[in-house]
C-alpha positions as CSV (number, residue, x, y, z in Angstrom):
1,X,-14.3,-20.4,-37.6
2,X,-11.9,-23.1,-38.9
3,X,-9.1,-20.6,-39.0
4,X,-9.7,-19.6,-35.4
5,X,-9.7,-23.2,-34.2
6,X,-6.5,-23.9,-36.1
7,X,-4.9,-20.8,-34.6
8,X,-5.9,-21.8,-31.1
9,X,-4.7,-25.4,-31.6
10,X,-1.3,-24.2,-32.8
11,X,-0.8,-21.6,-30.1
12,X,-2.5,-23.0,-27.1
13,X,0.6,-22.8,-24.8
14,X,1.3,-19.1,-25.4
15,X,-2.4,-18.3,-25.2
16,X,-2.7,-20.0,-21.8
17,X,0.4,-18.2,-20.6
18,X,-1.0,-14.9,-21.7
19,X,-4.3,-15.6,-19.9
20,X,-2.4,-16.6,-16.8
21,X,-0.4,-13.4,-16.8
22,X,-3.6,-11.4,-17.3
23,X,-5.3,-13.1,-14.4
24,X,-2.2,-12.5,-12.2
25,X,-2.0,-8.8,-13.3
26,X,-5.7,-8.3,-12.5
27,X,-5.4,-10.1,-9.1
28,X,-2.3,-8.0,-8.1
29,X,-3.9,-4.7,-9.3
30,X,-6.9,-5.4,-7.1
31,X,-4.9,-6.6,-4.0
32,X,-2.2,-3.9,-4.1
33,X,-2.2,-0.2,-4.8
34,X,1.3,0.0,-6.3
35,X,1.2,-2.7,-9.0
36,X,0.4,-0.4,-11.9
37,X,2.5,2.5,-10.7
38,X,5.4,4.4,-12.2
39,X,7.6,3.4,-9.2
40,X,7.0,-0.3,-9.9
41,X,7.7,0.2,-13.6
42,X,11.0,1.9,-12.8
43,X,12.0,-0.9,-10.4
44,X,11.3,-3.5,-13.0
45,X,13.3,-1.6,-15.7
46,X,16.2,-1.1,-13.3
47,X,16.2,-4.8,-12.2
48,X,16.2,-6.0,-15.8
49,X,18.3,-3.3,-17.6
50,X,21.3,-5.5,-18.3
51,X,19.0,-8.2,-19.9
52,X,17.4,-5.5,-22.1
53,X,20.8,-4.3,-23.2
54,X,21.9,-7.8,-24.1
55,X,18.6,-8.4,-25.9
56,X,18.9,-5.2,-28.0
57,X,22.5,-6.0,-28.8
58,X,21.7,-9.6,-29.9
59,X,18.8,-8.2,-32.0
60,X,21.2,-5.9,-33.7
61,X,23.8,-8.6,-34.3
62,X,21.3,-11.1,-35.6
63,X,19.4,-8.6,-37.8
64,X,22.6,-7.4,-39.4
65,X,23.3,-11.0,-40.5
66,X,26.4,-11.6,-38.3
67,X,24.8,-14.2,-36.2
68,X,26.7,-14.6,-33.0
69,X,25.2,-16.8,-30.3
70,X,28.2,-16.6,-27.9
71,X,26.9,-13.7,-26.0
72,X,25.0,-15.9,-23.5
73,X,28.1,-18.1,-22.8
74,X,30.3,-15.0,-22.4
75,X,27.8,-13.5,-20.0
76,X,27.6,-16.7,-17.9
77,X,31.4,-16.9,-17.8
78,X,31.6,-13.3,-16.7
79,X,29.1,-13.9,-13.9
80,X,31.0,-17.0,-12.8
81,X,34.3,-15.1,-12.7
82,X,32.7,-12.2,-10.8
83,X,31.2,-14.7,-8.3
84,X,34.6,-16.4,-7.8
85,X,36.2,-13.0,-7.2
86,X,33.5,-11.9,-4.8
87,X,33.7,-15.1,-2.7
88,X,37.2,-16.7,-3.1
89,X,36.5,-19.2,-0.3
90,X,33.7,-20.8,-2.2
91,X,35.1,-23.7,-4.2
92,X,32.9,-23.6,-7.3
93,X,31.5,-20.2,-7.0
94,X,28.0,-21.3,-5.9
95,X,26.2,-20.3,-2.7
């Protein structure tokens, strides 16, 4: 029992987040018919595919011992440059 209390004390924030996500998933599955559907899963995977590719690449780089944390900064620079090119009238690339 002491070990369980120590575990909960150390991990209260992730446990609360997990409980909240579970409650939200249960609520959305009751309120909508398409929450746990294949179409929704495909939409989520398509919307986050570039994030997954970056995460897998960073995992490979870090696990090989060649720690390189510049991927995030290069990604943000690339997105900034793309934004400037798509809207040249915008001064700093926002909005």
